[in-house]
ZAMARGU-4260 file (C-alpha; in steps of 0.2 Angstrom, whole numbers, plus 5000, padded with zeros to 4 digits):
<rodrens>
0) 5630/5227/4464 | 5637/5242/4456 | 5650/5242/4442 | 5667/5250/4440 | 5672/5248/4458
5) 5691/5245/4458 | 5699/5231/4467 | 5712/5242/4476 | 5711/5260/4483 | 5722/5272/4492
10) 5720/5273/4511 | 5729/5279/4527 | 5734/5264/4537 | 5740/5263/4555 | 5750/5247/4557
15) 5755/5248/4575 | 5749/5259/4590 | 5758/5275/4590 | 5758/5276/4571 | 5764/5283/4560
20) 5750/5283/4547 | 5755/5275/4530 | 5748/5280/4514 | 5746/5265/4503 | 5735/5254/4493
25) 5724/5241/4501 | 5710/5230/4494 | 5692/5237/4492 | 5680/5227/4503 | 5663/5221/4497
30) 5647/5225/4508 | 5638/5212/4518 | 5619/5209/4516 | 5615/5223/4528 | 5629/5235/4523
35) 5633/5248/4510 | 5649/5253/4501 | 5652/5271/4501 | 5664/5280/4489 | 5671/5292/4501
40) 5674/5309/4493 | 5679/5319/4509 | 5682/5315/4527 | 5684/5327/4542 | 5698/5324/4554
45) 5694/5323/4572 | 5704/5323/4588 | 5697/5306/4591 | 5707/5300/4575 | 5723/5306/4584
50) 5718/5296/4600 | 5716/5280/4588 | 5734/5283/4582 | 5741/5285/4599 | 5730/5271/4607
55) 5729/5282/4623 | 5710/5278/4626 | 5705/5263/4638 | 5697/5255/4622 | 5707/5244/4611
60) 5708/5248/4592 | 5709/5235/4578 | 5726/5234/4570 | 5730/5237/4556 | 5717/5251/4556
65) 5710/5264/4544 | 5705/5279/4554 | 5692/5292/4551 | 5673/5294/4555 | 5667/5309/4546
70) 5666/5302/4528 | 5655/5310/4515 | 5652/5301/4499 | 5641/5291/4487 | 5634/5274/4489
75) 5641/5263/4475 | 5636/5246/4481 | 5624/5238/4494 | 5619/5221/4501 | 5604/5211/4496
80) 5594/5216/4512 | 5596/5235/4510 | 5581/5243/4503 | 5579/5260/4510 | 5595/5268/4502
85) 5600/5267/4484 | 5615/5266/4473 | 5620/5284/4469 | 5613/5292/4485 | 5624/5303/4495
90) 5628/5296/4513 | 5639/5299/4528 | 5650/5286/4537 | 5650/5292/4556 | 5657/5286/4572
95) 5643/5274/4575 | 5646/5262/4560 | 5633/5250/4566 | 5624/5243/4581 | 5613/5227/4586
100) 5597/5237/4585 | 5590/5224/4598 | 5596/5229/4615 | 5588/5240/4628 | 5598/5255/4622
105) 5595/5253/4604 | 5576/5251/4607 | 5576/5267/4617 | 5585/5277/4603 | 5601/5277/4613
110) 5610/5266/4600 | 5627/5274/4604 | 5626/5265/4620 | 5624/5248/4612 | 5637/5236/4620
115) 5640/5229/4602 | 5642/5246/4593 | 5655/5246/4579 | 5665/5262/4579 | 5671/5269/4563
120) 5690/5271/4562 | 5692/5263/4579 | 5685/5245/4580 | 5681/5244/4561 | 5690/5253/4547
125) 5684/5271/4544 | 5684/5284/4531 | 5702/5288/4528 | 5701/5277/4512 | 5692/5279/4496
130) 5679/5265/4498 | 5671/5262/4516 | 5659/5249/4523 | 5645/5254/4535 | 5629/5246/4541
135) 5615/5253/4530 | 5604/5257/4545 | 5617/5269/4552 | 5624/5279/4537 | 5618/5297/4537
140) 5607/5302/4523 | 5614/5317/4515 | 5603/5327/4503 | 5611/5329/4486 | 5611/5348/4486
145) 5623/5348/4501 | 5642/5350/4497 | 5651/5334/4503 | 5667/5343/4508 | 5658/5356/4519
150) 5646/5343/4527 | 5659/5330/4532 | 5663/5339/4549 | 5645/5339/4554 | 5645/5320/4554
155) 5654/5319/4570 | 5658/5337/4577 | 5641/5344/4572 | 5630/5329/4578 | 5640/5328/4594
160) 5639/5346/4600 | 5620/5347/4594 | 5617/5332/4605 | 5626/5340/4620 | 5616/5356/4618
165) 5600/5346/4618 | 5606/5336/4634 | 5610/5353/4643 | 5592/5358/4643 | 5597/5376/4639
170) 5582/5386/4632 | 5581/5400/4620 | 5587/5416/4627 | 5599/5408/4640 | 5618/5408/4639
175) 5630/5394/4636 | 5649/5394/4638 | 5658/5384/4625 | 5675/5378/4631 | 5687/5374/4617
180) 5677/5386/4606 | 5690/5389/4593 | 5692/5370/4588 | 5682/5359/4576 | 5668/5355/4589
185) 5668/5372/4597 | 5666/5381/4580 | 5650/5371/4577 | 5644/5371/4595 | 5643/5390/4594
190) 5633/5390/4578 | 5621/5377/4584 | 5619/5386/4600 | 5615/5402/4590 | 5603/5393/4579
195) 5594/5386/4594 | 5592/5404/4601 | 5606/5403/4614 | 5619/5416/4618 | 5637/5410/4618
200) 5652/5414/4628 | 5667/5407/4619 | 5682/5401/4629 | 5699/5397/4621 | 5715/5405/4617
205) 5724/5414/4603 | 5720/5429/4592 | 5715/5418/4577 | 5703/5408/4587 | 5696/5425/4595
210) 5693/5432/4578 | 5684/5416/4572 | 5673/5416/4587 | 5668/5434/4585 | 5664/5431/4567
215) 5653/5416/4572 | 5643/5428/4584 | 5649/5424/4601 | 5644/5438/4614 | 5660/5437/4623
220) 5678/5428/4621 | 5688/5423/4637 | 5706/5419/4633 | 5711/5407/4646 | 5729/5410/4644
225) 5728/5428/4646 | 5715/5428/4660 | 5720/5431/4678 | 5704/5423/4684 | 5694/5412/4671
230) 5680/5409/4684 | 5677/5427/4687 | 5679/5432/4669 | 5666/5419/4663 | 5653/5425/4676
235) 5656/5443/4672 | 5652/5440/4654 | 5634/5435/4658 | 5621/5448/4661 | 5618/5445/4679
240) 5636/5440/4683 | 5630/5423/4690 | 5637/5413/4676 | 5631/5403/4661 | 5616/5392/4661
245) 5626/5378/4653 | 5644/5374/4649 | 5649/5363/4634 | 5666/5356/4637 | 5674/5351/4620
250) 5692/5355/4626 | 5706/5343/4624 | 5715/5347/4640 | 5710/5342/4658 | 5710/5358/4667
255) 5694/5365/4660 | 5684/5350/4666 | 5690/5355/4684 | 5684/5373/4682 | 5667/5372/4674
260) 5658/5368/4690 | 5664/5384/4698 | 5658/5396/4685 | 5641/5388/4680 | 5626/5397/4687
265) 5615/5389/4701 | 5604/5375/4693 | 5616/5375/4678 | 5622/5360/4669 | 5640/5356/4664
270) 5640/5344/4648 | 5656/5334/4646 | 5660/5330/4628 | 5679/5331/4625 | 5689/5316/4630
275) 5706/5321/4635 | 5717/5306/4638 | 5718/5300/4656 | 5708/5316/4662 | 5698/5316/4678
280) 5682/5326/4683 | 5682/5336/4699 | 5670/5348/4707 | 5669/5356/4724 | 5656/5346/4733
285) 5649/5360/4744 | 5646/5372/4730 | 5639/5359/4719 | 5626/5354/4732 | 5621/5372/4737
290) 5621/5378/4719 | 5611/5362/4713 | 5622/5360/4698 | 5621/5345/4686 | 5637/5337/4678
295) 5634/5325/4665 | 5642/5316/4650 | 5635/5317/4632 | 5641/5305/4619 | 5637/5305/4600
300) 5620/5308/4594 | 5608/5294/4588 | 5600/5293/4571 | 5587/5306/4574 | 5599/5318/4581
305) 5610/5315/4565 | 5595/5319/4554 | 5591/5335/4564 | 5609/5341/4564 | 5610/5339/4545
310) 5594/5348/4543 | 5601/5363/4552 | 5616/5362/4540 | 5605/5360/4524 | 5595/5376/4529
315) 5611/5386/4529 | 5612/5391/4547 | 5627/5380/4551 | 5644/5383/4541 | 5659/5373/4546
320) 5675/5383/4545 | 5686/5370/4536 | 5702/5368/4526 | 5704/5355/4513 | 5720/5345/4511
325) 5724/5329/4502 | 5722/5312/4510 | 5740/5309/4507 | 5744/5323/4519 | 5735/5317/4534
330) 5750/5316/4545 | 5752/5335/4543 | 5735/5337/4551 | 5740/5326/4566 | 5756/5337/4568
335) 5746/5353/4569 | 5734/5344/4581 | 5749/5340/4592 | 5754/5359/4592 | 5736/5365/4595
340) 5737/5375/4579 | 5721/5371/4571 | 5706/5383/4570 | 5691/5375/4564 | 5692/5358/4555
345) 5703/5350/4542 | 5695/5340/4528 | 5704/5327/4518 | 5701/5325/4499 | 5702/5306/4495
350) 5707/5309/4477 | 5723/5318/4482
</rodrens>
């Protein structure tokens, strides 16, 4: 065990469903035999964290709960069975905190589908605290030359959209539409798509988000609030007018999930990633059949996807637009989320 680990720490705690989050001191936990203790330096804030506060997903949270699942920090203690990661190494606590490693899904590298998966900041305490526990097998290995504040959003947003792009089957030279392009996931999806040789149509609303998307290299921006016909405008933004080869849905509202099947090109794929509370998918059956389109869900990435997504970041081809705020000010970020006023990602500094 490492030395100089305090008995208490600052954390943001949800005592009851619906919040509010309370900034207070709680005990520092000790890692179990197969676990590590990570001194969290920075943590990205994800829309999922707001769902955890509100309890509006059909999945119960633990209470009281420390949210957060994009935590980047330093290993300060480890269990006696942990051999492949050392004290002092940089590591990330992501959504998948741990899995059984034995079920059919785990054995096929689909560990996010493990029925016994532990979810950071949802079913176990997450990264909105200064010291966080995670299973050693599942913490992300972060190279020491990578800045911890900048990489934290990659630990959920980056891995998730990278996985979705892989699941879409889109090939270099083809076009993808990113819906919710100006948010945390969308800003990263555009960059991963570009790094994978894809052309991007960004769909969102607002001048600030349009400016950011253009700076990130999108070939077109469709403002859904100003557009008279989103379906026609998205199709018109493609070279042959037939629509994008894939649609990456990272929106936080239901309507885009109803539209995507209408503008994706024949033989195209619609990838659902965003999880608006209570939302339903719908698609016109006739057009879906005769256009031979595919609609599929994509969850978070596995450990290999994580390593690949982090390598793109290490090479400098992915830059997450982010703003840093103190952990004590987390409620402000949630308020901005409610208002739809966030472009890019907020990252909390656990020392403030």
